[in-house]
N, C-alpha and C positions, 0 to 999 in steps of 0.2 A: 261249394262247404254247403252242405246241409244245419238246419234248424240242431237235429242233437251234440254232431258233431262239436258245433258251433261254443250250445253251452257247458259241454260239457270240457272243451278245453278251458272255458273260463269256467268252471270251476273244480281245476287241476290249477290254477294259475291263483284262485284266490283261496286253496287251503294250503298256499306259503303264505305265514303273516305278512312279509313285508309289503306284502303285493295289493294288501286289503283295501286300506288308506287311495290310491292311484284309481285302481276299481271302480269306487264309489266315484271319484272326482272326476273321472272321466265321460265326457259330453252325453257317448253314446252307450256306454254297458247299462248302467243302471236303468235306462227307459228301455233297453230292447230287455233286460231279464222280465222288465212289468211285464210286456208284450208278450212274453214266451209265458206266463202264469195264465197266459188265458189259450194259450198249446192246445190241439185238441191231443196229441201222443203224449199217454202215461209216463213214459223215460224220459220227454224233452220236460214235463210239470216234476217228475222227482229229480232232477241234475241241477232243473231253476231253484228248484228248493234248499236242495243242499249247495249253492253258491252265495244263496242272501240268507244261509244259515252261519256259513264263513265269514263274512262277510260283517253280519254282526259279531260278531266277538272282539270290532272292533269298535269298544263305547263310543268314541266321538262319528263313528257312521252312522251311527243309531238315528239323530234325528233328522240328517238329510235323504235317507233311506226311509224311514217316518211319512216324511213331508214328499215324496217320490210321486207325481202324481198320476192316482188308480192305483200305489201299491197296495194301500190297507183294503179297498174294496176287491182291490182280485185277491187277496191273502182269504177276506172272505166267503165268496163266490167259491174257492175251493174248498173251505172247509161243510159249504153247506150240500157240493154236490155226493150226493150218497155212491153213485157207480165206480166212484173212486175207490182206491185200497185203499185199506189202514193205511199202511208207509207213504204214501202221498198226504190223504187229511191230516194224519198228526204233525208229518211235519212240518202243514202251512199254518195249524196251529201254534205248533212251536214260533214256527217263524213270528205266525201275528203278537205271541205273548211278549216277545222279548222286544215286538216293539213298543209295545203298549204299557210297557210300564213305566213308572215315575225316574223320569232320570236318576243316575245314581249322582252323589258328590265327586264334581273332578278335581282333580290336582293337578295346578294348571304350572306346564311346562314352560317352557324359552320358544314365543314358537316360531316353528320351522318352514321358510317361505318353500310355497309348493312348490315339486317341480316341471317344469315345461313339457314336457315328452312326458308321453305316455309309457310305463318300465325303463326308463332312459338310467343308463347306471353313469350317471354323470363324471363320474369319476377314474374316471378309464383314461388315463394319461397317453396309452399307446394310440392315438386314435389322432385323426385329423376331419377339417372342416371341408366339405368341397362347396362351389355355390353354383350350380347350373343351372343355363338360362334353356328354356326346352322349345325348340321348335314343334307345333302342333301339339300341345299341352292347351284344348281349347278349354274341352268340358270334364264332367266325372269317367265318361267312358276313355278317356286316353290317360287319366289318371287313373285309372285301372289299372292301365295295360302296364303305365309308368310302376307303379306299383311291383305288381308282377317283377317285369324287368331286374325292376334293384335286388330284391329278396333273392333271389338266383344265384345273383354274387357273391360268392364267398370273400366278408370280410366286410359286408355291409353293419353298421351298428342299428343307427335311427337312417327318415330321413324325416322332413317338411317343406310342405307343397305351399306355395305363395301364387296364388290360380291366377291372381290379377298380374302379375309378373311374367306370370311361364316361367317362375322359379322352381327349385328345389333346393335345398338347403339338404348333403348329407355327411353323415357322418360316419370315415370309415377306418378299418387299422391302418399305421403309419405307412408299412410297407406297401399296402392293396394301392397300384399306377390304376391314374386319376379317367386313363384310356378306355378301363377294365368298363365302366360305369356308360362311357361315348357306347360302348361294343353293346352293352347290353340293352341300352335304352335304340339303339340303331335296329337292331337283330327286332321291332314293332313291326319294322320297314313304314310305321306311318309317325315314329319320331325322333331328332337328331336333337343333340345336345351337344352345344357351346359352355365353356366354363368362364366364370363370373371372377375376375379376379383387380386388385387394387395394384396403378403403379406407383413410382416411388414420390409423387404429388398427390398421392390418394384419390384416385381419380378412378373411380370404376369403369377398368375395361374388359371386352368380351374377346375372345378368344378359341380359334376350333378347334379342334379333337377324332384325332384320330379314331376312326373306330376297328380301323385293319389291330388292333393290337398292340401296333409300333407308336411310340411317343410322337407325336403331331412336333412342326419346327412350332416353337415361342423364339420370342425377345426375355433370352435371357434375365434384362432387369426387372423381368415378373419372378414374386415367388410362387411355388408350386403351389399355397390354396389360401385362403383367407386368414388371419391369424384367429384364433381359439378364440377371443371377446369375440368376435361375429357370427359368432354358435345359434343365438339364443334368437329362435322364430320372430318375424316382424309379426305387429297385432293383428296383422289382416289375413296371417296363416291358417290354412284352412284346416290340417291339421297334422299331427306329430304323429307319427311310427317308429319303433324300437324295438330291437331283438332288449328281451333281460340277460347280464350276465352271468344271471344262474343256470341259461338250460345251454345248450351245440348249438351248431349251423340249424341243426334240420330245427329243432323245436322253435328257434327264435321266426323259422318262416311263418309255424302253423298259430300263433298268437298274434304274429303283424294280420295272418289272413282273415282270420276271425277279427277283430275290429273294426279290418276295413268291410268285412262282413256287415254287422252292425250298421256300422255308418251309413254305405250305400242300402242295406233296406230300409234304415228308419225314417232317414233324414232325410234322403234322395227321392 
């Protein structure tokens, strides 16, 4: 995935008002967009400025965007570059003007709790949460392989990694067999998955999963998946990736791929 396709996808996402707060609050997207402002490609620059223009339409985003390291300096540099097209320089001036303007009075509304998942539609009740222990999940490369494998499984809504404990919490459709996840992960040839469940005493138990698509033998006293309240990512979670409910399966895949690209490119 190249820079132009990533920023174009983020621009399309930012065009939807309900996504603008989440994009700015995400730890990877806004810093990545600032770095794209120094890109040599005029197409990348224009798409990046369009994305920032969409994000600035949500007034609460403006202070965060203005204070992002390198944002205002990069916009000033773009405005001063004579070789750029009028479209790029005009858009840079417009974004700079919005971010520089005195703050407008804000009518306070009841504070909402921040979303814990990247573009997650947490109201999906036809879903269950599965915790996997993944053997071989030792570094960023293996995590990338696991991400790609899970994104190919139809019915996966979101997933969150806890690298220190080699675990992945996956939110899936209620009709998706857990063994499908194990099969997808086993297809990487370097990873394997076991399910983490709680027994009647409340203790965690790791049980094997069949990677052949057939249900593995398990203790009938164990539940199929952790209860919904176990879904929240642990504090040490590295990153949450999920599909937006407004998109189909294919769109969800490229949104997650874009988020992964930014995190791997700018933070590792």
